[in-house]
N, C-alpha and C positions, 0 to 999 in steps of 0.2 A: 372256386376261390383258391387263391394261392396258399399252399401249406408249407411251412418250414419244419424240417426235421430237427431233432435235438442237436445234431452236430452243427448244422447251419446256425442255429440260435446261439450256440456257444461261440462261434466265430464272430457273429454280429454284435453280441452284447457289449464288448469293449468299445466298439465304434458308436453304438447307441449311447453308451454312458458318456463318451467324450462330447457327442453332439449336444446332449442335454445339459452338460456341465461345462461347456466351453467358456461361458461367461465367468463361472467360478474359477476355472483354471487361469484365465486371463487376470482376474483380480488378484489371485495368489501371486502370480508372476510379478505384477505391478508392485505389490507390497514388498516382495523380496528385493525389488530393484530400487528401493528407496535410497540406498547409498549412492547409486548412480545419479539420482536427482540432486542429492546434496553436493556431489562433486561438480555437477553442471552449474549449480548456483555459485559455487565458489569460483569456478573458472570465469563466469561472467563478471562477478564483483572484482576480481583481481585483474581484469583486462585493462590495459593501459592505453589502448588505441580506441579513441572515441568512435571512429567510423566503423571499426570492426564490430564493436558492441552494438552500435545502432543498426547495422545490417543483419546481425545474427540473432538478435533477441526475438523478432517477429516469428521466425521459423520455429524457434524453441517454444514459443507460446502456442502455436498451432499444434505442435506435437503434444503439449500438455492438454490441450482441448480434446485431442483424439483419445488420450488416456482417460480423461474425465468422462467421456461418453461411455467408456467401458465400466468405469468405477465412479459414479457420480457422488458417492458419499465418502470418498477418500479425502480426509481432511488435509493431508499434506499436499495433494495435488491441487485442491481448491485454494489453499493458502498461497501456493506458488503462483497460481493463475492470478489471484487478486493482487499479490505483490508485484508480479511481472507486468501486468497491464498498467497498474498504477505507476510503477517506477518508469516504465517506458514512456508513458504519457508525460510525466513530469520532466524526465531527463532529456527526451528527444523530440517531443511533439508540441508541448504547450506553448513555448515561446514563439514558434513559427506558425502554428495552426491551432488556435484555441478551440475552434469548433470541433475539429477532429479529436482533440484531447478530451473534450467533454464526452464524446461518444465512447472513448476508451475508458474514461473514469466510470461512466455509467455501466459499461460491460463488466468492469472489475467489481463494482459495487453489487451488481446483480448476482454474480457468482458467489460472493461472500454472504450477502444478506439472505439469499435463498437457502444456503447451507445452514446458517445460524437459525433461521426460522424452522427449518425441518428438524434440526437437532433439539430445539428448545421451544416447546409449545407456549410456555408462559411469555417468553421473549417475543414470539410472533404475535401474541395477543396484545402485548403492551405497545407495539410499534405505533398503533393508531389510537392509543389511549391517551389520557391526560398525562402531562409531563411528570407529575409526582409518581404515578404508577410505573412509568417507564424507568425513571431513575431508581426506584426501589427494586425493580426487576433486575436491572443491571447489577446491583449490589448482591442480590440473593442468588442469581443464576449463573454468574460467571466467576471462574477461578483463574489462577495463574496459568494453567495449562491452555486456557482459551485465548491468551494474549495475542499470539501471532495472527490468528484469523480475525479476532476482534479489532486489532489495531489496523491492519491493512484494509479491512472493510470500511472502517471509519475514515481512514485517510482517503480512500476512493470517493466516499460520499462527500466528505468535506471539500475535496478538490473539485468535484463536480459543482457543488454549490458556490464555491469561490469564483468559478467561471460563469455563474448564472446570477450575478448580483442585480440584474435587471428583472428578475423573476421573483415576485413576492412569495409565491409558494415555496420556492427553493430557500429563500432567506428565512422563512418560518421554520425550517428544519434545523437551523443552527443550534438552538438550545439542546436538542437531542444529540446532535453531533458532538457538541462540547461535553455533554454528560458521558458519552462513550469514550472520548479521549481521556477524561479525568478518571474514569474507571480503569482504563489501561494503565495510567500512571500509578494509581493506587496498587494495582496488582504487580507491576514490574516496570518501574520507572527507567531502568537501565536498558530495556529492550531496544535493539537496533540503535545503539549509541544515543539513547535518550530522545529518539525522534518524536515520541508522543509529546514531550515538552516543547519541542520545536514547532510541531503542528498546532498545538494550543496557542503558542505565541503568535502564529500566523492568524489564527481565527480571531484572537483578541485585538490584534494590531491592525488588521485589514480594514476594520470599520471604525469610524469616528465614534466618540462617546454618545452623541445624540442618536446613533443607530444601534446602540447596545455594545459597542466596542469598549475596550479598556487597554489602551496602548501601554500604560505603565505596568500593568499586570502582565501584558504580553512580553514586555522587556524582561521581566523576572524569569519567565519560562524560557526565553532564548538563552539567557545566561546560565540557567540550570542545565540545559542541553550541552552547552559549551563546556561546562564544568565536568559533566559525566564523561566526555571523551577527552578531557584534558587539552582541549583546543585542537585536537587532531582531525575532527570531523568538520569539514569546511562549510557544509550546506547551511547550518544554523546562522553563520555569519552573513551569508548571502540573503537569507530571508529576514534576518534582523535588520539589514540595511534596506531591503526592498519594501518591507511593510512598516516596521516601527520608525526608522529614520525618515522615511518619506511621509508617514502619517503626521509626525510632529515637525516636519520640515527642517530637520537638522542635517544640512548638507555636509558639514564637517565630519559628523559621525558616519554618514552614508559612505563618504569617500574613504575614511579610515578603515571601515569594515571590509569594503570591497578590495582595497589595496592589500590588506592582510591576506585575503584569499588568493589574489593574483600572484602575490610574491611567495606564497607557501608551496612546497613541493607536494604533489599528490601522494607521494609515498609516506606521508605522515600517518595515514590510516592503512596500516598493513593488512593485506588480503581484501581490502575494499577500496582500492585506489580509484576504481571507476566512479565512485560516489564523489570523490574530491575532484576528479577531472570534469564531471558534470558541473560541480560547484564553480570551478574556475571558468568554464564556458559561460555560465550564467552571470558571474561577476563581471566579466568583460562586457557582456551585452548590456547589463544594467548601468555600468559605468558610462557607456556610450550614450545612455539615455538621460544623463544627469540634467542637461538643460531642459529636457521635456518634463522631468519629474519635479524640478525645483524652479 
């Protein structure tokens, strides 16, 4: 049998320690690098070239996935993954390839919901429970610090369902999705330029009243979002046109909203110009669909 003397053991101990604790060291490094992740997000949002953003985001998402594999309970990384895949699908994929966008929304949702379930056992149990228990759990188990992960997970889920309107099982999930959006609004209505209000406007306006929609209530939420950003965030105008104006067949309003977006400079929203550039692209596309939609 191989025997190690005391001197050899002293030499090998640091190496053994590093091998057994490599994962922990990696996690510590990742958590110290959080400022770099924040800077990366800022660089993406302030990008003014649509094609550069479109081509660079996927590589960044795969890097985040690699980091996630090392530290799967890192809330910041998970939130960035959910936000990244949801935003990429909405901004660059959905209009051209809805089926691929569905898969990306599903991936984003799974990152978020798996984290929320692991973090909160009561929430995990309520997901398949009756609606009243689910709604009660949202109110008791989530606080303002949970808003980023809660909002992006909900947006991924709702966006997936919005592209699955021919699936009764998916449509049946809408009440719980709406409850999650409303809880986000209760906790921090101003988060991400009021996007929870915008998304609730979409959910309420996309369906006619006979299928549980409420376009007039949806209109109120679009206008709340616009008020929060003082008209500088252009995406709510686009979705206001695409869902509310189309649902009530108000062509004049549709064109007025889209023209405002097309004529407005992306720089209205400082440090988040990319969001407005995406809005302007969508506005042009929807305007070209006017005859089809009306």
